[in-house]
C-alpha positions in Angstrom: 37.8 34.0 25.5 36.0 32.1 28.1 32.5 33.5 27.6 30.3 30.2 27.8 30.0 28.3 31.1 28.0 25.7 32.7 27.2 24.7 36.2 25.3 21.7 37.8 22.9 22.5 40.7 24.2 22.2 44.3 23.0 23.2 47.8 26.7 23.8 48.8 30.2 24.0 47.5 33.2 22.3 49.2 36.7 23.7 49.0 39.1 21.4 50.8 37.3 20.9 54.2 35.3 24.1 54.1 31.8 23.7 53.1 30.0 26.8 51.9 26.3 26.8 52.0 24.1 28.4 49.3 21.7 27.4 46.7 23.1 27.2 43.2 20.6 26.8 40.4 21.3 24.3 37.4 22.5 26.4 34.4 23.1 24.2 31.3 25.1 26.8 29.3 25.2 30.6 29.8 26.9 33.1 27.5 28.6 36.0 29.2 27.3 38.2 26.4 23.7 37.7 28.0 25.0 39.8 31.0 23.1 37.6 33.5 23.9 36.6 37.0 26.4 33.8 37.9 27.2 32.2 41.2 30.6 33.0 42.9 32.1 32.6 46.3 33.0 35.8 48.1 34.5 36.5 51.4 32.3 38.2 54.1 33.0 39.4 57.7 32.0 36.0 59.0 33.6 33.7 56.5 32.3 33.1 52.9 29.1 32.9 51.1 27.7 32.0 47.7 26.4 35.1 45.9 25.0 35.7 42.4 26.7 38.5 40.5 26.0 40.1 37.1 28.6 38.8 34.6 30.1 42.0 32.9 32.2 44.4 35.3 30.7 47.9 35.3 33.0 50.7 36.3 31.7 53.7 38.4 31.8 56.0 35.4 28.9 54.1 33.9 25.9 55.8 35.4 22.8 54.2 34.3 21.4 51.0 32.6 21.1 52.9 29.3 24.8 53.9 29.7 25.6 50.3 30.5 23.9 49.0 27.5 26.0 51.4 25.3 29.1 50.6 27.1 28.6 46.8 26.6 27.2 46.8 23.2 28.4 50.0 21.3 26.4 52.7 19.9 26.3 55.4 17.2 26.0 59.0 18.6 24.1 61.9 17.2 27.0 62.8 15.0 27.1 59.5 13.2 30.2 58.4 15.1 30.4 54.7 16.2 31.7 54.0 19.7 32.9 50.5 20.0 31.7 48.3 22.8 33.8 47.8 26.1 33.9 44.0 26.8 34.6 43.5 30.6 33.6 39.8 30.8 37.2 38.9 31.2 40.2 40.7 32.7 43.9 39.7 31.9 45.7 38.6 35.0 49.0 40.2 33.9 47.2 43.6 33.7 45.0 43.6 36.7 47.2 45.9 38.9 48.6 48.3 36.2 48.3 51.9 37.3 45.2 53.5 36.0 43.4 50.2 35.0 39.7 50.0 35.8 40.3 46.7 37.5 43.1 47.7 39.9 41.0 48.6 42.9 38.9 45.5 42.6 41.9 43.2 42.2 43.3 44.7 45.5 40.1 44.7 47.5 37.4 42.7 45.9 38.5 39.2 44.8 36.0 36.4 44.4 36.0 32.8 43.0 33.7 31.9 40.0 32.2 28.4 40.4 31.6 26.4 37.2 31.3 22.8 36.2 32.8 23.3 32.8 33.6 26.0 30.2 33.5 26.2 26.4 36.0 27.2 23.9 36.4 27.1 20.0 39.3 25.8 18.1 40.0 27.3 14.7 41.1 24.9 11.9 41.9 26.0 8.5 40.8 23.5 5.7 43.1 22.6 3.0 42.0 24.0 -0.3 42.3 22.6 -3.9 45.8 24.0 -4.2 47.0 22.2 -1.1 47.2 25.3 1.0 45.2 26.2 4.1 42.1 28.4 3.3 41.9 32.0 4.8 38.7 31.2 6.7 38.9 28.9 9.6 36.1 26.5 10.7 35.4 26.6 14.4 34.8 23.5 16.6 33.5 23.8 20.1 35.1 22.1 23.2 33.8 21.3 26.6 36.6 21.5 29.3 36.3 20.4 32.9 38.7 19.3 35.6 39.7 15.6 35.9 39.4 15.2 39.6 37.1 17.9 40.8 33.3 18.5 40.2 34.0 22.2 40.0 36.3 24.8 38.5 37.3 27.6 40.9 38.1 30.4 38.6 39.6 33.8 39.9 37.3 36.7 39.7 37.0 40.3 40.7 33.9 42.3 41.4 32.5 45.8 41.5 29.4 47.1 43.3 27.4 49.2 40.8 24.4 51.5 41.1 22.1 52.9 38.6 21.9 56.6 39.4 18.4 57.0 37.8 16.7 54.1 39.7 18.9 53.2 42.6 19.3 49.6 41.5 22.4 48.2 43.0 24.1 45.0 41.7 27.5 43.4 42.2 29.2 43.0 38.6 31.9 40.6 37.8 34.8 40.0 35.6 36.5 36.6 35.1 40.4 36.6 35.3 42.3 35.1 32.5 46.0 33.9 31.9 48.2 32.4 29.2 47.0 29.1 27.9 48.6 25.9 29.1 49.7 23.4 26.4 46.4 21.8 26.1 44.4 25.1 26.0 46.9 26.7 23.5 45.8 24.0 21.0 42.1 24.4 21.7 41.8 28.2 22.1 44.4 28.5 19.3 43.2 31.9 18.2 44.1 33.9 21.4 45.9 31.2 23.5 44.2 32.3 26.8 42.3 30.4 29.3 40.3 31.1 32.7 42.7 31.4 35.7 41.6 28.2 37.3 42.9 27.9 40.8 43.4 24.9 43.0 41.2 24.6 46.1 44.0 25.9 48.3 44.8 28.7 45.9 41.1 29.7 45.6 40.8 30.3 49.4 44.0 32.3 49.4 42.8 34.4 46.4 39.9 35.6 48.5 42.3 36.3 51.6 42.4 40.0 52.3 45.7 42.0 52.3 47.6 39.9 49.8 50.7 41.6 48.3 50.4 42.8 44.8 53.1 40.3 43.8 51.1 37.4 45.2 47.8 38.7 43.6 49.6 38.7 40.1 51.2 35.4 40.8 47.7 33.7 41.5 45.9 35.7 38.8 48.4 34.3 36.2 48.6 30.7 37.4 48.3 28.1 34.8 46.7 24.9 35.9 48.5 21.9 34.3 47.0 20.4 31.2 46.9 16.9 32.8 44.4 18.2 35.3 41.9 19.0 32.5 39.7 17.0 30.4 38.6 18.3 26.9 36.7 17.0 24.0 34.7 18.2 21.0 30.9 18.7 21.3 28.2 19.4 18.9 28.0 22.8 17.4 24.4 23.2 18.5 25.5 22.6 22.1 23.6 25.5 23.5 20.3 24.1 22.4 20.6 20.4 23.4 19.9 18.4 26.6 23.4 17.4 27.2 25.9 20.1 26.1 29.0 18.3 27.3 28.3 14.9 25.3 31.3 14.2 23.2 30.9 14.5 19.5 33.6 13.5 17.1 34.5 15.5 14.0 36.8 13.2 11.7 38.7 16.1 10.4 39.7 17.5 13.8 42.9 15.9 15.3 43.0 15.2 18.9 45.0 17.7 21.1 48.5 16.5 21.9 49.0 15.8 25.6 
């Protein structure tokens, strides 16, 4: 899912007529699997602020950084049993409020908006073999996706304060909310057909409003921005290591998405 994002530096973010002050560093491309910080907008007692949160939601039952490393990357215990990693970079909007889910309390009480200039996804295309049939292994082609009329995407997020019980280190950890893909993203992210829950500016402010009903939280969390509001094109496969990671690169074998 959406695990690669980019942002252009800014000293403030404007949502409708509301200008939120805060320094944002330029980050050409960042992978969620690096578990670094990312700028978000979160509500405060006096309004809103830009904060940096660690991408990768950590629940309270993760006690230490060592435990967090195992939680995120998996490990083999002393008996030789492998424990699969728990990926919390993304949270499904449809499941946020299900009873017993780790995200429920955060979705009810700690909603934020993730700010990004663009995000990246891979389209899987199965080449045709010598017998005229698609091969079993797909070739993956990266796309850059952004909004047509806005400089920033406002993506629904939820967050959790987390403290290392050995060192006392306290951070705010983050999960990006996802929803079913719209018609454009279903063609691009065609392996899972999911997309970030990208909100309109009005919805972004509402998402951070306290005391929303559970029904409204779910409605916003599963919103699908129209395909026509997005711009997407193929980019070079080494986009993480080049100066302009959003520059269009044409692959003759890749058909354009149908709008």
